[in-house]
C-alpha positions as CSV (number, residue, x, y, z in Angstrom):
1,M,18.7,9.7,-2.0
2,E,20.7,7.3,0.7
3,F,18.2,5.6,3.4
4,K,19.6,4.0,6.4
5,N,16.5,1.2,6.2
6,L,15.3,1.1,3.1
7,L,16.2,-0.1,-0.4
8,V,15.2,1.5,-3.4
9,K,15.6,0.3,-6.9
10,K,13.4,2.1,-9.5
11,E,13.7,1.1,-13.1
12,E,11.2,0.9,-16.7
13,G,8.8,3.4,-14.3
14,V,8.5,0.5,-11.0
15,A,10.4,1.3,-8.0
16,V,10.8,-1.2,-5.5
17,V,10.9,-0.2,-2.2
18,T,12.4,-2.9,0.6
19,V,11.9,-2.1,4.6
20,N,15.6,-3.4,5.2
21,R,15.5,-4.1,8.8
22,E,15.9,-7.6,8.6
23,K,17.8,-8.7,12.2
24,A,14.2,-6.5,13.6
25,L,12.0,-8.3,11.3
26,N,11.5,-4.8,9.3
27,A,9.7,-3.3,12.2
28,L,8.6,0.2,12.1
29,N,10.6,2.6,13.4
30,A,10.4,6.4,14.0
31,E,13.2,6.3,11.8
32,T,11.8,3.8,9.0
33,I,8.8,5.9,9.6
34,M,10.3,8.9,8.5
35,E,12.3,7.3,5.5
36,L,9.2,5.9,4.1
37,Q,7.5,9.3,4.5
38,V,10.8,10.9,2.8
39,F,10.5,8.3,-0.4
40,F,6.3,9.1,-1.0
41,R,7.1,13.0,-0.8
42,S,10.1,13.4,-2.6
43,H,8.5,11.1,-5.5
44,W,4.9,12.9,-5.7
45,E,5.4,14.7,-8.5
46,D,7.9,11.7,-10.5
47,K,6.0,11.6,-14.0
48,D,8.6,8.8,-14.6
49,L,7.3,6.3,-11.6
50,R,4.3,4.5,-12.5
51,C,3.8,1.9,-9.7
52,V,5.6,1.4,-6.6
53,V,6.0,-2.0,-4.8
54,I,6.9,-2.6,-1.2
55,T,8.1,-5.8,0.3
56,G,10.3,-6.7,3.2
57,A,14.0,-7.7,4.0
58,G,14.9,-11.7,4.0
59,E,12.2,-14.2,3.9
60,K,10.7,-13.7,7.6
61,A,8.6,-10.6,7.8
62,F,7.4,-8.1,5.6
63,V,7.1,-5.8,8.4
64,A,6.4,-7.5,11.8
65,G,4.9,-4.4,13.2
66,A,5.7,-1.4,15.0
67,D,9.2,-1.1,17.3
68,I,7.9,-2.3,20.6
69,T,10.8,-0.8,22.4
70,E,10.4,2.7,20.9
71,L,6.4,2.2,21.9
72,A,7.2,0.7,25.4
73,K,8.8,4.0,26.4
74,L,6.6,6.5,24.5
75,N,3.9,8.5,27.2
76,V,0.3,9.7,26.3
77,M,1.1,12.5,24.3
78,G,4.1,10.6,22.8
79,A,1.7,7.8,21.7
80,V,-0.5,10.2,19.7
81,E,2.5,11.6,18.1
82,T,3.3,8.7,17.2
83,A,-0.1,7.7,15.6
84,M,-0.2,11.1,13.5
85,H,2.9,10.0,11.9
86,G,2.4,6.5,10.8
87,Q,-1.3,7.5,9.4
88,Y,0.2,10.5,7.7
89,L,2.4,7.5,6.2
90,M,-0.4,5.4,5.2
91,K,-2.7,8.1,4.0
92,S,1.0,9.6,1.9
93,I,0.6,5.8,0.4
94,E,-3.5,5.6,0.0
95,N,-3.3,8.8,-1.6
96,F,0.1,8.5,-3.6
97,P,-0.9,9.7,-7.4
98,C,0.5,5.9,-8.6
99,P,-0.7,2.5,-7.8
100,V,1.7,0.6,-4.7
101,I,1.4,-3.1,-4.4
102,A,2.1,-4.5,-0.9
103,A,4.7,-7.9,-1.8
104,V,4.0,-9.4,1.8
105,N,6.9,-11.9,2.2
106,G,6.5,-12.9,5.7
107,F,5.2,-11.7,8.8
108,A,3.1,-8.4,8.1
109,L,1.7,-7.7,12.1
110,G,0.4,-4.1,13.5
111,G,1.9,-1.6,12.1
112,G,3.2,-4.1,9.0
113,C,-1.0,-5.0,8.5
114,E,-1.3,-1.4,8.0
115,L,1.6,-0.4,6.1
116,A,0.1,-3.3,3.5
117,M,-3.4,-2.2,3.7
118,A,-2.6,1.3,2.8
119,C,-1.5,-0.2,-0.5
120,D,-3.5,-0.4,-3.3
121,I,-3.3,-4.0,-4.1
122,R,-1.7,-6.5,-1.8
123,L,-0.2,-9.9,-2.7
124,A,1.1,-12.4,-0.5
125,S,3.5,-15.0,0.1
126,E,2.2,-18.6,1.0
127,K,4.2,-18.1,4.4
128,A,3.0,-14.9,5.3
129,K,1.3,-14.2,8.5
130,M,-1.4,-11.2,8.7
131,G,-3.1,-10.0,11.9
132,Q,-3.5,-7.1,14.4
133,P,-2.8,-8.2,17.9
134,E,-2.0,-4.9,19.3
135,I,-4.9,-5.8,21.9
136,N,-2.2,-8.7,23.7
137,L,-0.1,-5.6,24.4
138,G,-2.9,-3.7,26.2
139,I,-3.2,-1.1,23.7
140,I,-5.0,-1.1,19.9
141,P,-3.8,-0.4,16.4
142,G,-2.7,3.3,15.9
143,Y,-1.8,3.6,12.3
144,G,-5.5,3.1,10.9
145,G,-6.1,-0.8,11.5
146,T,-9.5,-0.1,12.9
147,Q,-10.5,1.9,9.9
148,R,-9.1,0.3,6.9
149,L,-9.6,-3.4,8.3
150,A,-13.0,-3.2,8.5
151,R,-13.4,-1.3,4.9
152,L,-11.4,-4.6,3.7
153,V,-12.7,-7.3,5.5
154,G,-16.6,-6.0,6.9
155,R,-17.2,-4.9,10.4
156,G,-17.4,-8.0,12.4
157,K,-14.3,-10.1,11.0
158,A,-12.3,-7.1,11.6
159,K,-14.0,-6.8,15.5
160,E,-12.8,-10.5,15.6
161,L,-9.5,-10.0,14.5
162,I,-9.0,-7.0,16.6
163,F,-10.5,-7.8,19.3
164,T,-9.1,-11.6,19.4
165,G,-5.1,-10.2,18.6
166,D,-5.6,-13.6,16.4
167,I,-2.5,-14.0,13.9
168,I,-3.9,-15.8,10.3
169,D,-2.2,-16.8,7.4
170,A,-1.9,-16.2,4.0
171,R,-4.8,-18.6,2.9
172,E,-7.4,-17.2,5.2
173,A,-5.9,-13.5,4.5
174,Y,-6.9,-14.1,1.1
175,R,-10.6,-15.9,1.9
176,I,-11.5,-12.7,3.9
177,G,-10.5,-10.2,1.1
178,L,-7.4,-8.9,3.2
179,V,-5.0,-10.2,-0.3
180,D,-5.7,-10.3,-3.5
181,E,-3.6,-13.3,-4.6
182,V,-1.1,-15.6,-3.0
183,F,2.1,-17.4,-4.4
184,A,4.7,-19.3,-3.6
185,P,7.3,-17.7,-1.9
186,E,10.1,-17.8,-4.7
187,Q,7.5,-16.3,-7.0
188,L,6.1,-13.3,-4.8
189,L,8.6,-10.3,-5.8
190,E,8.3,-11.3,-9.5
191,K,4.3,-11.8,-9.9
192,A,4.5,-8.3,-8.0
193,L,6.9,-6.7,-10.5
194,E,4.9,-8.5,-13.5
195,L,1.7,-6.9,-12.1
196,A,3.4,-3.5,-11.6
197,R,5.2,-3.2,-14.8
198,K,1.6,-4.0,-16.9
199,I,0.3,-1.0,-14.1
200,A,3.4,0.7,-15.7
201,A,2.4,0.8,-19.3
202,K,-1.0,2.4,-18.8
203,A,-2.1,6.0,-18.5
204,P,-0.5,7.5,-15.5
205,L,-3.2,10.1,-15.4
206,A,-6.2,7.9,-15.9
207,M,-4.6,5.2,-13.4
208,G,-4.2,8.1,-10.6
209,S,-7.8,9.5,-11.5
210,A,-9.2,6.1,-11.2
211,K,-7.2,5.7,-7.6
212,E,-8.8,8.8,-6.3
213,L,-12.1,8.1,-7.4
214,I,-11.8,4.8,-5.7
215,N,-10.4,5.8,-2.2
216,R,-13.2,8.8,-2.1
217,G,-16.2,7.1,-3.2
218,L,-16.0,5.1,-0.5
219,D,-16.8,7.7,1.7
220,V,-19.9,9.5,-0.3
221,N,-23.2,7.9,-1.1
222,L,-23.4,6.0,-4.9
223,S,-25.1,9.4,-6.3
224,A,-22.1,11.5,-5.2
225,G,-19.7,9.0,-6.3
226,C,-21.0,9.2,-10.1
227,E,-21.0,12.6,-10.1
228,M,-17.2,12.9,-9.0
229,E,-16.4,10.2,-11.7
230,K,-18.3,12.5,-14.2
231,V,-16.2,15.1,-13.8
232,H,-13.1,12.9,-13.5
233,F,-14.0,11.4,-17.2
234,G,-14.2,14.5,-18.9
235,T,-10.8,16.2,-16.9
236,V,-9.1,12.7,-18.0
237,F,-10.5,13.0,-21.7
238,S,-8.7,16.0,-22.0
239,T,-5.5,14.8,-21.7
240,Q,-3.2,14.0,-24.5
241,D,-2.9,10.7,-23.3
242,A,-6.6,10.2,-24.0
243,K,-6.0,11.2,-27.8
244,E,-3.0,8.5,-27.9
245,G,-5.4,6.0,-26.5
246,L,-8.5,6.4,-28.8
247,A,-5.8,7.3,-31.6
248,A,-4.1,3.8,-30.6
249,F,-7.3,1.7,-31.2
250,V,-8.3,3.2,-33.9
251,E,-5.1,2.5,-35.7
252,K,-4.5,-0.8,-34.3
253,R,-1.1,0.0,-32.4
254,K,0.1,-0.3,-29.1
255,A,-0.8,3.4,-27.1
256,V,2.4,5.3,-25.9
257,F,1.3,7.0,-22.8
258,K,3.7,9.8,-21.7
259,G,1.4,11.3,-18.7
260,E,0.6,14.4,-20.5
């Protein structure tokens, strides 16, 4: 599949999706959002895909934000529709059957920060800068930023970042829990791929089940979450992958998971 604004490379069960609008600091215009939606929708049932890495082209930006030139032309209904498309993309990433890793190689502001937060794991370059500076434009985050940021860093810190529009560096993002690890710029993509390959070698049905449970469990109480886990545990136990994994352990060999 050919994209105008994305570069996609897939091998050994891992897809690297690069937002390729370097001159625009990889800003998320409507066309790029649509192309990302197409990628995730078209790979939803791809059993050969075990992990996705998202990054940005060049050395300056992961995704510097939404495309401000487009936003400036919107009326109220256009703004609601734009938020709807952006939120649909973020939900698609968050609910995608296999894990998605953000390799944050530079500016991740506004929509770019929201894109990173929709991913399961966030790795950052030491040069990364993150934030939700929409307040400086007289607007607010629209792609889920007010919701996911509070869930990741806590209500107070999320309010501080959104109310001030401050941009923080990678070390501060790591300190508050916005990113999971920080690497030298030249190491970032390889570290992300190393993690992606490790994930890709695991049982994909169990992986998808665990991802769903963690995501859904945040919206219910502990008792309800454990009830969901009990059902999923039984369901996963019925798979061929579970039989293979348990047999491999007993036989002291490496398991080969097929997603069945």
